[in-house]
C-alpha positions, -999 to +999 in steps of 0.1 A: +349+160-028+376+185-036+368+209-064+399+214-087+394+249-100+407+264-132+411+301-138+377+319-135+359+290-120+340+294-087+328+270-060+304+275-031+316+276+005+295+259+031+317+268+061+326+302+077+358+292+094+384+283+068+421+278+063+439+287+031+470+266+025+496+278+001+525+257-012+553+268-035+588+257-045+604+288-031+597+312-001+569+336-011+550+363+007+514+357+015+489+385+022+451+390+022+432+420+011+397+430+020+376+449-005+341+461-011+315+450-036+334+467-065+367+452-055+382+484-041+405+483-010+396+513+012+429+516+031+460+500+044+440+487+074+421+465+049+453+444+041+467+417+063+504+412+056+536+402+074+540+436+089+504+437+102+493+400+101+460+403+119+428+420+107+392+413+118+384+378+105+419+374+090+454+362+100+484+356+077+519+344+081+546+368+095+574+358+071+582+345+037+579+307+035+574+279+010+542+268+029+516+291+044+484+287+063+460+317+063+431+317+087+397+332+076+365+337+096+339+349+072+314+357+100+339+380+117+345+402+086+331+437+086+298+442+069+314+464+043+337+436+031+324+416+002+356+402-011+388+386+004+417+383-020+446+360-014+478+377-026+511+360-033+544+377-041+581+369-044+604+385-018+622+416-031+660+421-026+669+385-018+689+360-038+657+341-048+638+341-081+623+374-093+595+360-114+570+331-109+578+317-143+612+305-129+596+284-101+571+256-097+535+266-101+521+276-066+492+256-053+464+271-031+438+251-013+408+262+008+401+237+036+378+234+066+391+233+101+391+195+100+416+197+072+392+185+045+398+203+012+369+222-003+386+237-034+421+240-048+438+258-076+472+255-093+485+288-106+498+277-140+508+299-169+527+326-149+558+340-164+572+375-157+548+382-129+562+387-094+529+391-076+496+375-082+460+374-069+456+337-064+420+333-050+391+354-042+365+347-015+334+367-024+299+373-011+270+370-035+233+372-024+243+364+012+264+333+003+301+330+001+320+315-028+356+310-038+369+319-073+402+310-089+417+343-102+454+338-111+458+375-121+496+383-121+515+416-121+550+421-133+553+452-112+550+433-080+528+442-050+528+479-057+512+474-091+488+448-077+476+470-048+473+500-071+451+480-095+428+473-065+423+510-059+445+515-029+460+551-029+489+542-006+499+511-027+536+519-030+541+528+006+523+496+018+543+475-007+575+490+007+565+483+043+557+447+034+591+442+017+608+457+048+589+434+072+598+404+050+634+414+048+636+416+086+622+381+088+641+364+059+666+349+083+636+329+098+621+320+064+612+284+059+634+270+031+618+254+001+615+216+005+643+197-011+636+182-045+620+148-045+646+121-052+637+093-075+643+056-072+666+041-097+646+008-094+615+027-104+596+021-072+559+028-078+534+048-058+498+039-058+477+062-079+445+078-066+414+066-084+389+089-099+355+074-096+323+077-114+291+092-100+281+058-086+315+050-071+318+076-044+336+105-061+372+113-064+398+110-036+410+142-020+441+157-036+473+154-018+462+125+003+488+098+009+484+066-010+469+035+006+491+014+029+516-010+015+503-041-001+525-067+016+519-094-011+518-088-047+510-051-042+528-018-043+550-001-018+535+025+005+528+058-012+545+090-004+524+121+001+525+139-032+535+174-042+506+199-038+499+197-076+468+178-085+473+141-088+458+122-115+441+083-116+421+078-143+387+068-139+403+041-119+437+055-114+460+085-114+495+093-124+523+098-100+556+100-118+575+106-086+591+076-068+597+066-032+624+088-018+657+075-004+679+096+019+710+106+000+729+119+031+732+106+067+706+120+090+717+147+115+737+133+144+740+098+128+771+084+112+751+059+092+743+065+055+709+050+048+710+054+010+709+023-012+745+015-024+733+007-059+705+032-063+707+066-079+693+094-058+688+120-085+657+131-104+648+111-135+667+124-165+647+147-189+638+133-223+665+137-250+658+166-274+649+145-304+626+171-320+640+200-341+634+234-325+601+250-335+601+281-357+596+314-339+559+319-331+551+283-339+542+256-313+568+230-305+566+198-325+553+169-304+576+140-297+567+106-283+581+101-248+585+139-243+582+136-205+604+128-175+611+093-165+637+066-162+626+046-192+606+052-224+577+033-209+576+056-179+580+087-202+551+076-223+530+069-192+536+104-179+530+119-213+496+103-216+487+116-182+499+150-192+477+149-223+447+138-201+452+167-177+457+192-205+425+182-222+405+182-190+417+217-180+414+234-215+379+220-218+370+233-183+383+267-193+362+267-224+331+256-205+337+282-179+341+310-205+309+299-222+290+299-189+304+334-181+293+346-216+258+333-211+254+347-175+266+381-188+241+381-216+213+370-193+222+399-169+223+424-197+190+412-211+175+414-177+186+450-173+170+458-206+137+442-197+137+458-162+137+493-177+103+503-191+119+529-213+140+504-232+117+474-230+101+480-263+111+499-294+143+503-313+164+511-283+155+478-266+161+458-298+195+474-302+204+466-266+194+430-271+213+426-303+244+441-287+241+417-257+239+387-281+268+400-302+290+403-271+280+368-262+288+354-296+322+372-295+331+358-261+321+323-272+341+326-304+372+337-286+368+308-261+363+283-290+394+297-308+415+290-278+400+256-274+406+247-310+442+258-308+448+236-278+430+207-293+450+209-325+482+207-305+469+177-285+457+160-316+492+163-331+507+149-299+482+120-299+491+112-335+527+108-325+522+091-292+497+064-301+519+045-326+548+046-301+530+029-273+541-005-260+517-034-260+504-028-225+494+008-235+484+001-271+450-006-287+444-040-301+446-026-337+482-013-330+508-031-352+529-035-321+508-066-312+520-084-343+555-084-330+544-093-295+567-114-273+560-123-236+577-097-214+604-103-188+589-078-162+556-063-153+548-030-170+538+001-151+502+002-163+476-014-185+452+001-210+415-007-204+400+016-231+398+051-243+383+084-230+371+114-249+350+146-244+323+160-267+343+192-273+373+171-286+357+141-301+386+132-324+411+129-295+412+096-277+431+095-244+443+060-234+428+049-201+457+035-181+455+018-147+485+010-126+496-026-121+492-047-100+455-040-099+443-025-066+406-027-074+384-053-090+367-046-124+330-047-130+319-051-166+283-038-165+260-060-186+229-042-176+229-011-198+206-013-228+217+020-244+249+036-252+261+073-254+257+073-292+219+065-289+221+029-301+204+001-281+213-035-274+191-062-260+200-078-227+212-111-243+235-093-268+247-070-240+256-100-218+276-115-246+293-083-255+302-078-218+318-112-216+338-105-248+350-074-232+360-093-201+379-118-222+398-090-240+408-075-207+419-109-193+439-116-224+457-083-221+465-090-185+479-124-194+499-108-222+516-081-202+527-103-173+558-125-175+552-162-182+538-180-152+531-148-132+494-145-139+467-171-136+430-169-146+400-187-131+365-185-145+331-191-128+303-194-153+275-212-134+250-214-162+276-218-190+262-187-208+297-174-215+310-205-232+312-190-266+330-157-257+354-178-235+366-200-264+398-180-270+409-185-234+398-221-232+413-233-265+446-216-259+451-234-226+458-203-206+431-210-180+440-226-147+411-250-152+379-253-173+352-228-163+334-238-131+298-247-136+268-248-112+267-241-075+293-268-067+318-252-091+312-218-075+318-231-040+350-250-051+367-221-068+357-195-041+369-219-014+403-224-029+409-187-036+398-177-001+421-204+014+449-189-006+442-153+006+440-165+042+473-185+039+492-156+024+477-131+048+487-151+078+522-157+064+528-120+056+513-106+089+532-132+109+565-122+092+569-157+077+563-150+040+591-175+031+573-203+049+546-209+024+541-246+013+565-259-013+551-255-048+528-227-037+516-207-067+528-171-061+515-157-093+488-131-094+453-146-096+423-133-116+388-146-110+362-139-138+326-142-126+299-144-152+261-139-146+263-130-110+243-137-088+232-168-107+245-199-088+255-179-057+239-186-023+243-164+007+276-180+017+291-176-017+280-140-019+298-133+014+329-151+001+329-130-030+327-098-010+356-110+011+377-116-021+368-081-034+379-065-001+410-085+009+421-102-023+439-074-042+464-068-014+473-105-015+474-112-052+438-122-059+418-099-082+381-100-093+365-093-126+327-093-125+304-095-155+270-087-141+238-067-142+234-049-109+196-050-111+196-088-111+211-087-076+186-062-063+170-089-041+200-087-018+191-050-010+219-028+003+240-058+013+259-057-020+263-019-023+298-020-008+307-047-034+297-025-064+314+006-049+347-013-044+349-023-081+359-001-111+328+000-133+334-004-170+309-009-198+310-030-230+296+000-250+304+037-250+292+054-218+299+087-200+301+075-164+337+082-155+352+114-141+387+129-142+404+138-108+411+174-117+378+190-129+353+162-127+342+161-163+320+132-174+342+114-199+329+090-225+345+056-220+351+033-249+362-003-241+393-018-257+379-045-280+395-066-307+386-054-342+360-076-359+376-104-379+410-099-364+431-129-352+454-108-330+438-121-298+443-158-307+479-151-318+488-133-286+472-160-264+490-187-284+523-171-276+514-167-240+505-204-238+538-213-255+558-192-230+539-207-201+548-242-213+585-234-215+583-217-181 
């Protein structure tokens, strides 16, 4: 799993032969500096740069480029080397930018020789700096680690190298600039800006998984293959900035690119005649400018996108990432303060002269005071960021459309069935203990690419309350009904169908809103016979669509064939399921989403333990949600354990029945 580092955070390295990949929006100079245990560079021969690209255990690029690959062999480094710094700088004397604040944030990744990412870091927050120490590989007690540094210098390479103790810093910086200038004609140009699709083509988001779901997907990986029926178009490999999915998905505001000019040597223009090939317009400046020294006032939809819905989606994901990273910075600062205090106390205790008496007490008090000061500074920065995010959340939440809104949002009282499918769906809220008053909407992209598992097996919640198994099962089914109702509400009339398997009839009461409103395709299936009938029909549907699509005859489906998205709700699994039905369910979970059949399981995993590891792939393929608050989901940037709260209808509210009644009326007209 890739470690998304923030400034000051470190990560262990398990391999000696590494590759450091650097991506930027403009040609930059990459170099690597060797230093001793104190961080001092002993001479110019300890720096690998375009004029002298090879040193023992190091090799860097010979020219300025938007993309670099630096080779590092930790075992081949001299014994005196304890640190390897990755240096980035803007070329001097060219027509390009002169400060990092004017370009996109550079991205640095440490990978193995197989290409698998070990750790990555996005250098945000740079402004007037023209040179920066991006990463540092360092040796500690015989083991190597990587640390995100992000230390910038407005004075360029000369100031950077001088700060590292190199006497010939200015001479070396001049020789590097000269070598780069000679090779600028061969510089790799920055990649062209990504064009956006006027039809808002969507790219699959990368899921961030919980601890029991296999971890997060590697950053920068292309999206899954195209879903030929009812799915999404093939993803485009993203920019090197971290991509987000929620616990269950991640944002990608970029769209599928379309060539805007004919390819070289070809007279044919492949661009769509009615499609804009420009970037999405920025949001209109609706907020008054902030007073000097004051933070900007938040505005709903203050993000790029073709529509307000897309802008709100991107803004929610921006808030999610901001909170993840600012919390990570706070936790890292607290860890540093504690480790520093422990080291200082250890030094006091190791010296017999200061172990006891007034001198030792004073040293211990000073160490604790420094610890408290560092923690207070970190908390002050965190509180400042949280206050800004809280103000933004207060503005964004009331402006969300029904698909993104909580059930208690007044927007549901004016609900009307939509004419098109929204970008995403809200399945709950996420929050962290350091910012308990901020709730980040958990949005997943539509159509669903993974099934949902409402876990009815937990008997405790993150707030310490406990629920018996019977009440938990009922609450899990109510949660499933709320999610199903929301899916029905956000799809156009007739484009979403719900089936229910309830072998023992234990979910009859929670299912009343769906059954009475008439939005179910048929009454809930009961007993083993009902299980076999529903599974058989849905598998036949998947097979038929799969053969039609793969055979290139998607228009030859039988007349009257229901092309709507299908959702199967399964309650009390594995009750009523024999071995054949279990295998059919696994098949639907694996193959169904690509062909318009989605699964929602309400089950306790322990009750199916008799099947052994046979069902492990089934549970891993589903996005696990809980009917009570639980901290089992992780973000894709830092990996925090976020507390998930399900999206439930407020007690006593009739909003669910009102929405389902309007859905049923629209289906009747359709």
